[in-house]
LOLUM-58327 format. One line per field, with one value per residue: x, y, z of N, C-alpha, C in turn; residue in three letters; residue number from 1. Coordinates in steps of 0.02 Angstrom, whole numbers. Example, Ala and Ser with C-alpha at 12.3 -4.5 7.8 and 13.67 -1.06 7.14 Angstrom:
n.px 660	642;
n.py -284	-112;
n.pz 390	354;
ca.px 615	684;
ca.py -225	-53;
ca.pz 390	357;
c.px 660	645;
c.py -165	2;
c.pz 390	394;
aa ALA	SER;
i 1	2;
! end
This chain:
n.px -1151	-1085	-995	-892	-862	-816	-703	-623	-579	-514	-410	-411	-478	-375	-317	-416	-433	-314	-303	-393	-333	-336	-303	-228	-316	-239	-124	-198	-156	-84	-196	-261	-187	-178	-313	-317	-240	-301	-409	-374	-294	-373	-473	-432	-339	-432	-555	-569	-645	-636	-725	-785	-662	-609	-712	-712	-570	-623	-608	-617	-671	-630	-503	-442	-433	-334	-210	-206	-223	-288	-314	-179	-85	-125	-96	57	91	57	145	280	267	215	271	390	489	540	620	721	780	855	932	1030	1077	1160	1246	1328	1436	1479	1480	1398	1373	1321	1229	1130	1059	1011	934	811	784	732	617	539	517	465	324	291	318	265	169	40	-17	44	29	-105	-80	29	4	-85	-13	54	-52	-102	20	67	-48	-69	-126	-192	-191	-98	19	110	151	249	320	422	434	514	624	677	716	778	886	961	977	989	1097	1185	1203	1234	1367	1396	1456	1539	1634	1683	1619	1512	1426	1420	1297	1128	1075	938	903	944	903	773	772	806	701	585	553	582	461	360	391	335	197	137	145	43	-68	1	45	-91	-159	-48	-11	88	231	352	488	490	599	713	676	680	797	882	814	890	1007	1028	1005	1128	1225	1181	1239	1392	1527	1587	1731	1797	1768	1816	1945;
n.py 1458	1402	1234	1263	1384	1403	1303	1417	1492	1441	1296	1161	1090	1079	1193	1304	1278	1313	1455	1494	1491	1380	1321	1165	1042	1037	897	834	781	647	595	586	488	373	320	286	205	69	62	58	-70	-157	-156	-109	5	50	29	112	262	429	529	456	428	543	551	472	487	597	730	877	884	975	985	868	862	960	901	796	774	687	504	448	523	500	348	359	448	340	248	287	314	197	82	-53	15	153	155	34	103	195	123	56	165	209	94	73	51	-77	-263	-384	-495	-439	-324	-372	-462	-379	-313	-385	-421	-279	-252	-352	-308	-189	-223	-296	-236	-113	-137	-151	-255	-218	-288	-291	-175	-187	-319	-228	-146	-231	-287	-188	-127	-240	-243	-156	-28	126	229	189	190	318	312	163	181	276	201	94	170	241	118	55	132	130	-9	-76	-9	-30	-179	-197	-126	-229	-340	-294	-271	-389	-475	-519	-623	-592	-544	-512	-369	-348	-466	-529	-452	-477	-616	-618	-536	-588	-726	-676	-591	-660	-763	-642	-633	-734	-789	-765	-844	-964	-1011	-1023	-1120	-1219	-1227	-1174	-1087	-977	-883	-727	-629	-710	-797	-738	-674	-800	-838	-725	-771	-889	-832	-774	-875	-948	-821	-817	-773	-870	-962	-1047	-945	-825	-854;
n.pz -80	-256	-304	-382	-352	-230	-256	-340	-240	-146	-172	-108	49	133	102	147	285	300	292	360	473	590	741	800	925	1078	1102	1014	882	938	1017	895	816	915	908	782	774	827	743	606	637	658	550	436	328	221	255	341	405	392	465	558	634	688	777	871	911	985	947	805	648	584	647	630	484	458	519	473	298	222	207	156	196	345	357	338	461	547	519	540	672	753	682	660	590	612	738	699	608	638	765	668	601	715	760	653	624	686	699	588	647	799	761	669	754	834	781	743	885	920	819	876	1007	971	916	1022	1162	1216	1287	1234	1116	954	834	742	674	605	532	446	379	305	224	158	74	6	-64	-145	-122	-168	-52	14	-58	-66	70	56	-32	52	161	104	67	166	239	159	135	258	348	215	163	246	269	130	129	229	152	54	130	161	254	246	140	-23	-116	-196	-113	-85	-108	-2	119	131	149	276	343	311	396	542	519	497	592	708	669	661	800	916	865	853	993	1042	984	972	1095	1158	1233	1189	1223	1157	1092	1135	1017	903	903	870	736	668	698	629	515	495	492	368	283	299	208	92	95	-32	-122	-86	-115;
ca.px -1119	-1078	-916	-848	-857	-786	-646	-593	-555	-483	-410	-437	-512	-314	-298	-453	-410	-241	-313	-419	-268	-355	-251	-264	-325	-192	-138	-257	-111	-75	-256	-293	-153	-199	-373	-309	-207	-337	-467	-335	-272	-430	-516	-390	-356	-488	-618	-591	-680	-601	-775	-780	-596	-608	-780	-670	-525	-632	-551	-671	-664	-587	-438	-427	-411	-288	-175	-191	-260	-314	-293	-99	-40	-135	-46	151	130	61	184	330	242	215	305	475	537	591	674	764	840	895	977	1067	1126	1209	1292	1340	1532	1479	1483	1345	1338	1306	1187	1057	1017	980	873	780	748	707	579	495	492	393	279	251	349	233	131	-18	14	36	7	-171	-36	94	-50	-141	48	74	-90	-103	84	53	-126	-55	-175	-170	-191	-27	75	184	190	273	377	434	462	558	656	699	749	858	936	972	981	1012	1168	1218	1221	1286	1426	1458	1470	1599	1712	1683	1590	1432	1431	1392	1224	1089	1049	870	855	986	844	698	769	815	641	517	544	568	394	313	362	297	139	93	140	-29	-93	60	38	-139	-154	8	-4	206	268	417	526	480	664	761	652	696	868	891	813	942	1095	1028	1024	1184	1255	1187	1269	1443	1575	1623	1819	1816	1757	1862	2019;
ca.py 1460	1334	1197	1299	1451	1366	1287	1472	1540	1383	1241	1127	1077	1105	1275	1322	1261	1351	1525	1509	1491	1338	1275	1094	1073	1021	841	804	714	589	552	541	414	318	318	251	138	46	58	10	-135	-205	-170	-97	76	52	44	184	316	485	562	403	434	624	546	426	524	668	790	903	857	1045	975	821	880	1006	868	740	812	612	417	434	568	474	301	369	449	286	192	302	313	132	3	-47	54	208	123	-7	148	229	99	34	203	218	39	65	8	-156	-300	-397	-528	-386	-272	-405	-501	-315	-277	-429	-386	-222	-274	-387	-252	-126	-246	-329	-223	-61	-154	-188	-270	-179	-341	-262	-125	-236	-351	-200	-105	-278	-301	-118	-116	-301	-246	-77	16	201	268	180	200	340	280	99	207	320	123	81	238	228	42	37	181	115	-86	-113	12	-72	-245	-189	-131	-279	-380	-255	-288	-470	-500	-565	-661	-567	-576	-453	-334	-347	-544	-525	-424	-503	-684	-592	-511	-643	-764	-639	-533	-729	-767	-602	-618	-789	-793	-773	-914	-1041	-1002	-1026	-1178	-1278	-1225	-1171	-1034	-970	-823	-701	-614	-760	-835	-689	-686	-880	-840	-694	-810	-950	-790	-746	-936	-929	-751	-809	-793	-934	-976	-1069	-882	-785	-882;
ca.pz -158	-269	-289	-433	-332	-179	-272	-361	-197	-92	-204	-65	106	174	97	181	365	335	288	414	534	627	764	823	996	1107	1108	963	830	986	1025	838	808	954	890	706	772	842	708	558	658	679	501	376	308	179	308	393	405	451	533	616	652	715	848	912	928	1014	913	757	582	564	677	610	411	479	565	403	260	202	228	163	264	417	370	338	523	580	504	601	758	774	659	678	533	636	756	637	547	720	785	639	617	769	761	602	642	721	658	562	701	830	724	639	805	892	737	751	947	905	764	926	1063	933	907	1093	1210	1238	1333	1196	1050	886	795	705	647	567	469	406	328	247	186	136	41	-55	-129	-186	-104	-179	6	65	-92	-31	124	55	-61	99	184	63	59	251	235	109	155	338	335	136	140	309	238	69	155	259	94	20	185	174	329	249	66	-72	-129	-208	-46	-67	-78	72	161	111	180	331	375	309	452	575	524	500	675	752	635	693	860	957	842	862	1054	1069	966	1017	1199	1151	1249	1178	1237	1088	1078	1104	957	858	898	833	673	672	705	563	420	486	466	280	244	287	146	54	86	-87	-180	-53	-120;
c.px -1094	-1008	-874	-824	-809	-693	-588	-549	-518	-484	-408	-455	-439	-291	-372	-447	-338	-255	-353	-386	-294	-314	-284	-248	-246	-189	-167	-197	-103	-122	-306	-261	-165	-253	-353	-280	-231	-380	-431	-316	-314	-486	-491	-388	-405	-546	-635	-603	-654	-655	-762	-718	-607	-685	-736	-615	-545	-597	-626	-637	-617	-488	-410	-397	-341	-223	-154	-243	-294	-281	-214	-77	-43	-98	13	156	124	108	258	311	238	241	370	540	573	662	722	817	884	971	1029	1127	1182	1235	1326	1420	1529	1465	1420	1321	1311	1215	1119	1029	986	934	816	735	710	635	521	467	464	334	251	270	327	172	56	-2	-1	37	-49	-126	6	45	-66	-78	55	39	-102	-52	60	-7	-103	-107	-162	-161	-121	29	130	186	246	324	437	491	508	620	710	741	807	945	992	1016	1013	1087	1207	1242	1249	1380	1474	1469	1532	1644	1710	1655	1539	1460	1384	1341	1175	1068	993	855	889	929	781	698	810	736	589	527	547	482	340	304	317	220	99	97	96	-46	-65	51	-24	-156	-126	0	77	207	339	454	529	584	704	727	679	756	909	870	871	1010	1069	1041	1096	1239	1265	1231	1349	1484	1596	1699	1823	1826	1813	1938	2021;
c.py 1413	1298	1230	1339	1456	1364	1352	1485	1500	1322	1175	1136	1109	1181	1323	1320	1315	1418	1545	1518	1447	1305	1214	1098	1019	939	801	758	641	549	533	462	372	284	271	188	57	16	34	-28	-168	-215	-152	-33	69	62	89	238	381	535	531	397	495	599	506	444	573	737	831	878	910	1018	920	811	931	963	837	750	737	557	417	467	529	401	305	397	385	237	214	314	246	69	11	-5	93	177	64	41	181	184	49	117	217	152	31	33	-58	-197	-326	-436	-505	-360	-302	-439	-441	-290	-314	-414	-335	-212	-307	-361	-215	-146	-260	-290	-184	-82	-170	-199	-212	-230	-313	-207	-160	-273	-288	-147	-168	-298	-264	-120	-176	-294	-185	-47	84	234	239	183	241	334	207	134	259	249	134	97	225	164	29	70	177	37	-106	-61	-41	-135	-243	-182	-171	-321	-354	-276	-348	-516	-539	-583	-613	-601	-509	-436	-359	-412	-545	-515	-438	-584	-666	-578	-564	-692	-738	-634	-628	-745	-705	-611	-679	-822	-828	-817	-989	-1054	-1038	-1089	-1239	-1274	-1216	-1098	-1015	-894	-794	-657	-662	-812	-803	-681	-753	-875	-790	-727	-869	-901	-773	-799	-932	-895	-780	-817	-858	-936	-988	-972	-853	-783	-848;
c.pz -188	-287	-324	-379	-274	-202	-322	-303	-165	-141	-175	-6	155	168	135	260	367	334	338	485	592	661	799	903	1025	1123	1072	921	896	989	941	812	854	939	817	737	801	778	628	575	646	606	462	380	248	206	330	361	443	484	598	652	741	783	885	960	978	1002	844	709	558	573	630	531	430	485	502	342	225	224	227	215	336	429	374	402	555	588	549	672	788	748	678	650	574	669	732	609	597	759	728	598	652	782	701	575	662	671	649	646	782	818	709	693	833	848	744	815	967	896	833	980	1041	943	968	1126	1235	1283	1315	1136	986	833	722	664	575	513	443	365	289	191	131	67	-21	-70	-151	-190	-119	-113	32	10	-76	22	117	12	10	146	169	57	125	267	206	120	211	305	266	126	207	274	172	101	200	213	54	66	183	235	337	160	24	-113	-168	-132	-38	-62	-8	129	180	151	262	367	350	366	525	582	512	574	707	740	655	756	891	952	866	949	1097	1046	982	1082	1207	1175	1254	1201	1168	1083	1077	1046	891	835	859	787	644	647	641	499	426	474	384	250	284	239	147	49	-7	-144	-171	-109	-203;
aa MET	SER	ARG	ALA	SER	PHE	TYR	ARG	ALA	PHE	GLU	SER	ARG	GLY	ALA	LEU	LEU	ALA	ALA	LEU	ALA	VAL	GLN	PRO	GLU	PRO	GLY	ALA	ARG	GLU	LYS	ILE	LEU	GLU	ALA	ALA	LEU	VAL	MET	VAL	GLY	ALA	HIS	GLY	LEU	ASN	ALA	LEU	SER	MET	ASP	GLU	LEU	ALA	ALA	ARG	ALA	GLY	VAL	SER	ARG	ALA	THR	LEU	TYR	ARG	LEU	PHE	PRO	GLY	LYS	PRO	ALA	LEU	PHE	THR	SER	LEU	ILE	LYS	ALA	TYR	SER	PRO	LEU	GLU	PRO	VAL	SER	ARG	LEU	VAL	ILE	GLY	MET	ASN	ASP	ALA	PRO	PRO	GLU	VAL	VAL	MET	PRO	GLU	ILE	ALA	ARG	THR	VAL	TYR	ARG	THR	VAL	TYR	GLY	SER	GLY	GLU	THR	ARG	LEU	GLY	MET	LEU	ARG	ALA	VAL	PHE	PHE	GLU	VAL	SER	SER	PHE	SER	PRO	ASP	ALA	GLU	GLU	SER	ALA	ARG	GLU	ALA	MET	ARG	THR	ILE	LEU	GLY	SER	VAL	GLY	ALA	TYR	VAL	MET	ALA	GLN	MET	VAL	SER	GLY	ARG	LEU	ARG	PRO	MET	SER	PRO	LEU	LEU	ALA	MET	GLN	SER	PHE	ILE	GLY	PRO	ILE	PHE	PHE	HIS	VAL	LEU	THR	ARG	PRO	LEU	VAL	GLU	ARG	LEU	LEU	ASP	ILE	ASP	LEU	ASP	GLY	GLU	GLN	ALA	VAL	THR	GLU	LEU	ALA	GLU	GLY	TRP	LEU	ARG	ALA	MET	GLN	PRO	ASP	GLU	ARG	SER	ASP	ARG;
i 1	2	3	4	5	6	7	8	9	10	11	12	13	14	15	16	17	18	19	20	21	22	23	24	25	26	27	28	29	30	31	32	33	34	35	36	37	38	39	40	41	42	43	44	45	46	47	48	49	50	51	52	53	54	55	56	57	58	59	60	61	62	63	64	65	66	67	68	69	70	71	72	73	74	75	76	77	78	79	80	81	82	83	84	85	86	87	88	89	90	91	92	93	94	95	96	97	98	99	100	101	102	103	104	105	106	107	108	109	110	111	112	113	114	115	116	117	118	119	120	121	122	123	124	125	126	127	128	129	130	131	132	133	134	135	136	137	138	139	140	141	142	143	144	145	146	147	148	149	150	151	152	153	154	155	156	157	158	159	160	161	162	163	164	165	166	167	168	169	170	171	172	173	174	175	176	177	178	179	180	181	182	183	184	185	186	187	188	189	190	191	192	193	194	195	196	197	198	199	200	201	202	203	204	205	206	207	208	209	210	211	212	213	214	215	216	217	218	219	220	221	222	223	224	225	226	227;
! end
């Protein structure tokens, strides 16, 4: 039949799969995400072929598109599964009443553990997230929006509350978060290169803890402003 006839009956591939009631193969979601983590980490989201991903994950194309209708849905799920975003948000919500000198270093350590503590590095995924979001990739736009909503709703809200309570120096919460995340993110990204080129073996958790503590010193309330 013609394409026009197909789209009159089914508005999208997803609608066709829904009508067929195609059931995902057991464990398919995990296999797809694991394969996508490697492929996106190595070559980025733009170069990813969904057909190649299905083959590498050992699932059918129908199963892949049933679970992930396209690259935006896949990228959003990758961020949730493998980036520090969700672990950091859960941490902040659970420690919402603790002071910044306890919470902020723990956030830094959580970021490091998420990237390096799973047995194999997720550094490629972190690079891909940074590249896709900063390049305004259409496939990553919705993922970026959701990530910003999540991080502003957890870490951003916590930092603002600490400023209001007088525990942190008042300033733009966005700038405060950028000044906290920037050094930690840079350290995590460049760590393998620095260790290889300079033959320096730094304790990762200790390094990000010191960066967080430096941020805390810079964010101490100004006594003159308080008076």
